[in-house]
C-alpha positions as CSV (number, residue, x, y, z in Angstrom):
1,M,-64.7,18.3,-43.8
2,V,-62.1,17.8,-47.1
3,R,-59.5,20.2,-47.0
4,L,-57.0,20.5,-49.9
5,P,-53.1,20.7,-49.1
6,T,-52.0,24.8,-48.9
7,A,-49.6,24.2,-51.4
8,L,-52.0,23.1,-53.7
9,L,-54.5,25.9,-53.0
10,A,-51.4,28.3,-53.3
11,A,-50.7,26.7,-56.7
12,C,-54.0,27.3,-58.1
13,G,-54.1,31.2,-57.0
14,L,-57.1,30.1,-54.5
15,L,-55.8,31.7,-51.4
16,A,-58.5,34.2,-50.7
17,G,-58.3,35.5,-54.2
18,R,-54.7,37.1,-54.0
19,A,-51.0,35.5,-55.1
20,L,-49.1,33.6,-53.2
21,G,-47.0,35.6,-50.7
22,A,-46.6,36.6,-47.1
23,L,-49.4,36.9,-44.5
24,D,-50.8,40.5,-45.6
25,V,-53.1,42.4,-42.9
26,D,-53.7,45.7,-41.9
27,L,-54.3,45.6,-37.8
28,D,-56.2,48.9,-37.8
29,D,-59.1,47.1,-39.9
30,P,-61.3,44.5,-38.7
31,E,-62.2,43.1,-41.5
32,S,-58.3,42.8,-42.7
33,I,-57.4,41.0,-39.5
34,K,-60.5,38.6,-39.8
35,K,-59.0,37.2,-43.5
36,A,-55.6,36.9,-42.3
37,A,-56.6,35.0,-39.6
38,A,-58.9,32.8,-41.5
39,L,-56.1,32.1,-43.2
40,V,-53.7,31.3,-40.1
41,A,-56.4,28.9,-39.1
42,E,-56.5,27.5,-42.7
43,D,-52.8,27.0,-42.2
44,L,-52.9,25.6,-38.8
45,L,-55.4,22.7,-39.4
46,S,-53.1,21.7,-42.0
47,F,-51.2,19.7,-39.4
48,Y,-53.9,17.9,-37.9
49,R,-54.9,15.0,-39.3
50,G,-57.4,13.6,-36.8
51,D,-60.3,13.6,-39.1
52,E,-58.4,11.3,-41.8
53,P,-59.1,7.6,-41.7
54,G,-56.4,5.7,-39.5
55,W,-55.8,8.9,-37.3
56,V,-56.7,9.7,-34.1
57,P,-59.6,12.7,-33.8
58,G,-58.5,15.1,-31.3
59,I,-55.2,15.0,-31.0
60,L,-51.8,16.2,-33.2
61,P,-49.1,13.9,-34.8
62,G,-47.2,12.5,-31.6
63,P,-46.1,12.2,-29.4
64,P,-42.5,11.9,-30.1
65,P,-40.8,10.0,-31.4
66,D,-44.0,9.5,-33.5
67,G,-44.7,13.2,-34.1
68,D,-43.7,16.7,-32.7
69,Y,-46.8,17.3,-30.0
70,Y,-47.6,15.6,-27.2
71,W,-51.5,15.2,-25.8
72,W,-52.5,18.3,-24.3
73,Q,-51.3,20.4,-27.4
74,G,-54.5,19.0,-29.2
75,G,-56.6,20.8,-26.2
76,A,-54.9,23.7,-26.6
77,M,-55.3,23.8,-30.3
78,W,-58.9,23.6,-30.1
79,G,-58.8,26.4,-27.3
80,T,-57.6,28.5,-29.5
81,L,-59.9,27.6,-32.5
82,L,-63.1,28.2,-30.2
83,D,-61.5,31.6,-29.1
84,Y,-60.9,32.6,-32.5
85,R,-64.5,31.4,-33.8
86,N,-66.1,33.1,-30.9
87,V,-64.2,36.4,-32.1
88,M,-64.1,36.3,-35.8
89,K,-67.3,34.7,-36.0
90,D,-66.5,31.7,-38.1
91,D,-68.1,28.4,-37.7
92,T,-65.9,26.7,-40.3
93,Y,-64.6,23.9,-37.8
94,D,-67.2,23.5,-35.5
95,D,-67.9,20.4,-36.4
96,T,-64.2,19.4,-36.2
97,I,-63.9,21.1,-33.1
98,F,-67.0,19.3,-31.6
99,T,-65.7,15.7,-32.4
100,A,-62.2,16.4,-30.7
101,L,-63.1,17.5,-27.9
102,Q,-65.8,14.8,-27.2
103,F,-63.5,12.1,-28.6
104,Q,-60.7,12.6,-25.9
105,V,-63.0,12.6,-22.7
106,G,-61.8,9.3,-21.4
107,D,-63.9,6.7,-19.9
108,E,-64.4,8.6,-16.9
109,K,-65.7,11.5,-18.5
110,D,-62.7,13.5,-17.1
111,Y,-60.2,14.2,-19.7
112,N,-57.9,11.3,-18.7
113,P,-58.0,8.7,-20.9
114,A,-56.2,5.7,-20.1
115,N,-54.0,5.6,-23.6
116,W,-52.2,8.7,-22.2
117,S,-51.5,7.6,-18.8
118,A,-47.7,7.4,-18.9
119,S,-47.5,11.4,-19.8
120,M,-50.5,12.4,-18.0
121,G,-49.8,15.5,-16.0
122,N,-52.5,17.7,-14.1
123,D,-51.4,20.6,-16.3
124,D,-52.0,18.6,-19.8
125,Q,-55.7,17.7,-18.3
126,A,-56.6,21.0,-17.3
127,F,-55.7,22.4,-20.8
128,W,-58.5,20.3,-22.2
129,A,-60.6,21.5,-19.2
130,F,-60.1,25.0,-20.3
131,A,-61.1,24.1,-24.2
132,A,-64.2,22.8,-22.4
133,L,-64.7,26.2,-20.5
134,I,-64.4,28.0,-23.7
135,A,-67.0,26.1,-25.1
136,A,-69.4,26.9,-22.3
137,E,-68.1,30.7,-21.9
138,T,-68.6,31.6,-25.1
139,G,-72.1,29.4,-26.1
140,F,-70.5,26.5,-28.3
141,R,-72.8,23.9,-29.6
142,D,-73.8,21.7,-26.4
143,P,-73.8,18.4,-26.7
144,A,-76.6,16.0,-26.7
145,P,-77.9,15.0,-23.2
146,E,-76.5,11.7,-23.1
147,Q,-72.7,13.1,-24.3
148,P,-70.3,14.7,-21.7
149,Q,-71.0,18.5,-21.2
150,W,-68.6,21.2,-21.3
151,L,-68.9,22.6,-17.6
152,A,-69.5,19.4,-16.4
153,L,-65.8,18.1,-17.8
154,A,-64.4,21.4,-16.4
155,Q,-65.9,20.1,-13.0
156,A,-64.3,16.8,-13.3
157,V,-60.9,18.0,-13.8
158,F,-61.3,20.3,-10.9
159,N,-62.8,17.6,-8.3
160,E,-60.1,15.2,-9.6
161,Q,-57.0,18.0,-8.8
162,T,-58.7,18.9,-5.5
163,N,-58.5,15.2,-4.4
164,I,-55.6,14.8,-1.5
165,D,-54.3,12.4,-3.9
166,R,-52.8,14.6,-5.9
167,R,-51.5,16.9,-3.2
168,V,-48.9,17.1,-0.6
169,E,-50.2,16.6,2.7
170,G,-47.7,18.8,5.7
171,G,-44.9,20.4,5.6
172,N,-43.7,23.6,3.3
173,C,-45.8,22.1,0.0
174,D,-48.8,21.2,2.0
175,W,-51.6,21.6,-0.5
176,G,-49.3,21.8,-3.5
177,L,-50.8,20.4,-6.7
178,R,-48.1,17.9,-8.0
179,W,-47.4,18.0,-11.6
180,Q,-47.6,14.6,-12.6
181,V,-51.1,12.7,-12.1
182,Y,-49.5,8.8,-11.4
183,R,-47.0,8.4,-8.9
184,T,-45.0,6.3,-11.9
185,N,-44.7,9.7,-13.6
186,N,-41.1,11.1,-13.6
187,G,-41.8,14.6,-12.3
188,F,-44.5,13.0,-9.6
189,D,-42.5,15.1,-7.2
190,Y,-42.6,18.4,-8.5
191,I,-44.5,20.7,-7.4
192,N,-44.6,23.5,-10.1
193,T,-46.8,26.8,-11.2
194,V,-48.3,25.7,-14.3
195,A,-50.3,22.5,-12.6
196,N,-51.4,25.0,-9.3
197,A,-51.5,28.0,-12.2
198,C,-54.1,25.6,-14.2
199,Y,-55.9,24.7,-11.4
200,F,-56.5,28.1,-9.9
201,N,-57.8,29.2,-13.4
202,I,-60.1,26.6,-13.9
203,G,-61.4,27.5,-10.2
204,A,-61.9,31.4,-10.7
205,R,-63.8,30.4,-14.2
206,L,-65.9,28.0,-12.4
207,H,-66.3,30.7,-9.8
208,R,-67.8,33.4,-12.3
209,Y,-70.0,31.1,-14.1
210,T,-71.7,29.0,-11.5
211,D,-71.6,31.8,-8.7
212,N,-70.5,29.1,-6.7
213,S,-68.1,31.0,-3.8
214,T,-66.7,27.2,-2.9
215,Y,-64.3,27.4,-6.4
216,G,-63.6,30.9,-5.4
217,E,-62.3,29.6,-2.1
218,L,-60.0,26.9,-3.9
219,A,-58.7,29.2,-6.2
220,E,-57.7,31.8,-3.6
221,K,-56.0,29.6,-1.4
222,T,-53.9,28.1,-4.6
223,W,-52.8,31.8,-5.1
224,D,-51.9,32.2,-1.3
225,L,-49.8,29.0,-1.5
226,M,-47.9,30.1,-4.9
227,W,-47.3,33.3,-3.1
228,R,-45.9,31.9,0.3
229,L,-44.0,29.8,-1.7
230,G,-42.2,32.3,-3.6
231,Y,-43.1,31.0,-6.8
232,I,-45.1,34.4,-7.2
233,T,-42.7,37.2,-6.0
234,E,-43.4,40.6,-4.8
235,D,-42.2,41.8,-8.6
236,Y,-44.9,39.6,-9.9
237,D,-42.0,37.4,-11.1
238,V,-43.5,33.9,-11.8
239,Y,-41.3,31.1,-11.5
240,D,-41.4,27.6,-13.1
241,G,-41.7,25.4,-9.5
242,A,-39.8,23.5,-6.8
243,H,-39.2,19.7,-5.9
244,L,-40.4,17.9,-2.8
245,P,-40.0,17.6,0.0
246,D,-39.8,21.2,1.2
247,C,-40.4,23.7,-2.2
248,K,-37.4,25.8,-1.2
249,G,-35.0,25.2,-4.3
250,I,-36.8,27.1,-6.9
251,N,-36.1,27.0,-10.3
252,K,-36.9,30.5,-11.4
253,A,-37.0,30.1,-15.0
254,Q,-39.9,31.8,-16.4
255,F,-42.4,31.3,-19.2
256,S,-45.4,33.3,-20.5
257,Y,-48.3,31.2,-20.0
258,N,-47.4,30.6,-16.4
259,A,-47.8,34.3,-15.7
260,A,-50.6,34.6,-18.3
261,M,-52.7,31.8,-16.6
262,L,-52.4,33.7,-13.6
263,L,-53.3,37.0,-14.6
264,Q,-56.8,35.6,-16.5
265,G,-57.8,33.7,-13.6
266,S,-56.9,36.8,-11.2
267,A,-59.1,38.7,-14.0
268,F,-61.9,36.2,-13.6
269,M,-61.9,36.6,-9.6
270,Y,-61.7,40.5,-9.9
271,N,-64.8,40.4,-12.3
272,A,-66.2,38.1,-9.8
273,T,-65.6,39.8,-6.5
274,E,-64.8,43.5,-7.5
275,S,-62.3,43.6,-4.6
276,D,-59.3,45.7,-4.0
277,E,-56.9,42.7,-3.7
278,W,-57.8,41.2,-7.3
279,K,-57.4,44.2,-8.5
280,E,-54.2,45.3,-7.1
281,R,-53.0,41.6,-8.3
282,V,-54.6,41.8,-11.7
283,E,-52.3,45.4,-12.2
284,G,-49.7,43.9,-10.6
285,M,-49.5,40.4,-13.1
286,T,-50.5,42.8,-15.9
287,K,-47.1,45.2,-15.4
288,G,-45.2,41.8,-14.1
289,I,-46.1,40.2,-17.6
290,I,-45.3,43.1,-19.9
291,R,-42.1,43.9,-17.9
292,V,-40.7,40.4,-18.4
293,F,-42.3,39.1,-21.9
294,F,-42.0,42.0,-24.0
295,A,-38.8,43.4,-22.6
296,K,-37.7,43.6,-26.3
297,D,-39.2,46.4,-28.0
298,G,-42.8,45.2,-26.8
299,I,-42.6,41.9,-28.9
300,A,-43.4,38.8,-27.1
301,Y,-40.6,36.2,-26.5
302,E,-39.3,33.7,-23.9
303,P,-36.5,34.6,-22.0
304,S,-35.6,31.6,-20.3
305,C,-35.4,29.8,-23.5
306,E,-35.5,31.7,-26.9
307,P,-32.2,34.1,-26.5
308,P,-29.4,32.3,-28.6
309,P,-28.4,29.7,-28.8
310,G,-31.9,29.0,-27.4
311,S,-33.7,25.9,-26.3
312,C,-37.3,25.9,-26.4
313,N,-38.9,23.0,-27.3
314,A,-42.5,22.2,-29.3
315,D,-44.4,23.2,-25.9
316,M,-42.4,26.4,-25.2
317,E,-42.7,27.3,-28.5
318,S,-46.4,28.0,-28.2
319,Y,-46.6,29.7,-25.0
320,R,-47.0,33.4,-26.5
321,G,-50.3,32.8,-28.3
322,Y,-52.3,31.6,-25.1
323,M,-50.6,34.7,-23.6
324,H,-51.7,37.1,-25.9
325,R,-55.2,35.5,-25.7
326,W,-55.3,35.5,-22.3
327,M,-54.2,38.8,-21.4
328,A,-56.7,40.0,-24.2
329,N,-59.5,38.1,-22.3
330,T,-58.2,40.0,-19.2
331,I,-59.5,43.3,-20.7
332,Q,-62.7,41.8,-21.0
333,M,-62.7,40.8,-17.3
334,A,-61.1,44.1,-16.3
335,P,-61.6,47.0,-18.8
336,F,-59.6,49.4,-16.8
337,L,-56.7,47.9,-18.4
338,R,-57.3,48.0,-22.0
339,D,-54.9,51.0,-22.4
340,T,-51.9,49.1,-21.0
341,I,-52.9,45.9,-22.5
342,L,-54.1,46.4,-26.0
343,P,-50.9,48.2,-27.6
344,V,-48.8,45.6,-26.2
345,L,-50.6,43.1,-28.2
346,K,-50.7,45.1,-31.0
347,T,-46.8,45.6,-31.5
348,S,-46.6,42.2,-30.8
349,A,-49.1,40.7,-33.0
350,A,-47.4,43.2,-36.1
351,A,-44.2,41.4,-35.6
352,G,-45.3,38.3,-35.1
353,V,-47.3,38.6,-38.8
354,K,-44.3,40.5,-40.4
355,Q,-42.2,37.3,-40.4
356,C,-45.0,35.2,-41.7
357,T,-43.6,34.5,-45.1
358,G,-42.2,30.4,-44.7
359,G,-43.5,27.5,-46.0
360,D,-44.9,26.7,-49.6
361,N,-47.9,29.2,-49.4
362,G,-45.3,32.1,-48.2
363,R,-47.2,32.5,-45.2
364,M,-46.2,30.2,-42.8
365,C,-45.2,31.6,-39.5
366,G,-41.7,30.9,-37.5
367,F,-40.9,31.3,-33.9
368,H,-38.8,34.0,-33.3
369,W,-40.9,37.3,-33.7
370,T,-38.3,39.8,-32.5
371,T,-35.6,39.2,-35.6
372,G,-38.2,40.4,-38.3
373,Q,-37.4,37.4,-40.2
374,Y,-38.9,34.1,-40.7
375,D,-36.4,31.7,-39.0
376,G,-37.5,28.5,-41.2
377,Q,-39.7,27.0,-38.3
378,L,-42.9,24.6,-39.2
379,S,-45.6,23.8,-36.6
380,A,-48.8,24.3,-35.5
381,S,-47.4,26.1,-32.4
382,L,-45.9,28.9,-34.5
383,E,-49.7,28.8,-36.1
384,M,-51.7,28.8,-32.9
385,N,-49.5,31.8,-31.7
386,V,-50.2,34.3,-34.7
387,L,-53.9,32.9,-34.4
388,G,-53.8,33.8,-30.8
389,A,-52.1,37.2,-31.8
390,L,-54.6,38.1,-34.3
391,T,-57.8,37.1,-32.4
392,A,-56.6,39.0,-29.4
393,L,-56.6,42.0,-31.1
394,M,-60.4,42.0,-31.6
395,M,-61.3,40.1,-28.5
396,P,-61.5,43.0,-26.1
397,D,-64.5,44.4,-28.2
398,V,-66.9,41.2,-28.3
399,A,-69.0,39.9,-25.4
400,P,-67.2,38.9,-22.4
401,P,-67.7,35.1,-21.5
402,L,-70.8,34.0,-20.6
403,T,-72.5,32.8,-16.7
404,N,-75.5,30.5,-16.2
405,T,-76.8,33.8,-15.9
406,T,-76.0,35.6,-18.8
407,G,-76.8,33.4,-21.8
408,G,-74.7,30.0,-20.6
409,T,-76.6,27.0,-21.3
410,S,-73.9,23.9,-20.5
411,K,-74.8,22.1,-18.1
412,G,-72.8,21.0,-14.9
413,D,-72.2,18.2,-12.6
414,P,-70.4,19.8,-9.2
415,D,-70.0,15.7,-7.8
416,A,-68.4,15.0,-11.9
417,G,-65.0,13.0,-11.7
418,Q,-63.4,10.3,-9.9
419,T,-63.0,9.7,-6.4
420,K,-59.5,8.6,-6.8
421,T,-56.7,8.9,-9.4
422,E,-55.5,5.0,-9.8
423,L,-54.0,4.0,-12.8
424,P,-55.8,1.6,-15.3
425,T,-55.8,-1.8,-14.2
426,F,-56.4,-5.0,-16.7
427,S,-57.9,-8.4,-15.9
428,P,-55.6,-10.7,-14.4
429,I,-54.2,-13.2,-17.0
430,T,-56.0,-17.0,-17.2
431,T,-54.6,-20.6,-17.8
432,G,-57.0,-20.0,-21.0
433,D,-55.4,-16.8,-22.0
434,K,-51.8,-18.2,-21.5
435,A,-53.1,-21.1,-23.5
436,G,-54.1,-19.3,-26.1
437,A,-51.0,-16.9,-26.2
438,S,-48.8,-20.2,-26.8
439,I,-51.1,-21.7,-29.5
440,L,-50.3,-18.1,-31.3
441,T,-46.9,-18.3,-31.0
442,I,-46.7,-21.4,-32.1
443,L,-48.7,-21.0,-35.2
444,I,-46.3,-17.5,-35.7
445,I,-43.0,-20.0,-35.3
446,T,-44.5,-22.5,-37.5
447,G,-45.5,-19.6,-40.2
448,A,-42.0,-18.1,-40.0
449,L,-40.3,-21.4,-40.3
450,S,-42.3,-22.3,-42.9
451,A,-41.5,-19.0,-44.9
452,F,-37.9,-19.2,-44.2
453,A,-38.0,-22.7,-45.6
454,W,-39.4,-21.4,-48.7
455,M,-37.2,-18.9,-49.3
456,S,-34.2,-21.3,-48.9
457,L,-35.5,-23.3,-51.6
458,D,-36.0,-20.2,-54.0
C-alpha cells in the first residue's frame, strides 16, 4: 500500500476535498464521524514505517533511543485499527493489519518473539493478544490453515501466563502474575495491576468466546487476588501495584487503562454469566472511572501524570484512547450502562477533537484535551487516542463481539503456547567458530591498517 505524506496531500488540497484546517466533525452525525475518523486513521498510519523497505513489519519506530515506541504499542495500534475498521466498515488497512499481526507472532506462535526478550512484559505480550482477540471477535480475515490463528494466539498467551513460572507461589502475593516475563528483566519482582488485569481481561473474553468456564474461573481468581491485595478498592479506585515479597507497599498511582481493562473484562464476565455479582462490579468500575478519569468537566485525563508540570511518558500518553474504546465495548456487553457512559464519551471526544489543530496538515492531535488547545505534541499515541474516542461513539450501535456460536470462525487451540518460559538460547561456541572469528578479526585489522597507510601517503 502506497501512502503519500500527509503534508503533501494537504499542499495539494486533497484532504477529503476540503481546505487545510482543524479536524472538523459533527458528533451528532455518524457520517461526519466516519469521515473524521478516516482522516485520523490516515494520520496515525503516517507514523508507521513497517511496510517500507528496511523497516520491521508490525512495530512503530523504536524502542528508545531509536524511536519513541516500545514493541507493545504496535499491538495496541493494530487493536485500535481493528476496532476502527469494524465500527466504521473501512477495510483500507486490512492487508497492513494482517501482515503486522502475523509477522510478530514469534517462533512459538505466542507473541513472544525472541528479539524483544530484554523488555518483554506480560502486559506487552497481552496487548498483542488483545489485537488477536479483536480479530476473532469482529470476524477479521482468518489466516490460512498453516498460519497462526487469532483465537489460538490469544490462548497461547493466556496459557503461558497461567504457568507458575510467571507467577508467585505462596505468601501474601500468591498467584500474582509478575510484570516481567524473564527474571533478568527489571520489574520481575513487581506484581502490578496491568499484568494481572490483562490476564483477567483475556480470560473473560476467552470464556465468553469459547463458553469454556475454566477461562472464567481463572479470570475470577485474578479479580479476587487484586481485590484482596487492595489494588482494587471498595470505591473502585485502581492502584498500580506493589513489589515482592509481600505486595503491601502499594503504589497508589492510578492510570486509566488499568481501570478500563478491568471494566471491559468485568463486562464480558457479566455478559457471559448474567450474575448480579458481575453486574455490581461493572457498575462500580464505571462509577470509579468516571469519578477519577473524567473529573475535569467530563474530559479524559491522567491524574497521576498529566497535571502541571506533567510527567506522562509515551506509554501513558496513549491510555485514554483504550479507555474510550473499552468503555464503549462495555455498553455492548452491558447495555443498561449506555445512558451512564455514552454522554461522558461524547463530551470527552468533543474536547479531544477540538485540539486537533496541529502539524503540517492543521489537524494533528495533542495530548492535553482539558486545555482546549493544541499543545504542540506529535505522536502515534495521540492519534490513537482521538481515533479511539471517535470509534467509541459509534461502537455501541454495531453488533456485539462474536463468539464461536454467533458467527466467530477463528480456530482455537486450547493447548497453544510454551510449557515453560525460558530466555532464548544460542548454540555453544565451537573451536571452528573461534577460528573463524580470529580470521575475520585479522582481516578487518589488516584492511584498516592498509587504509590508514593509504590515507597517510595521501
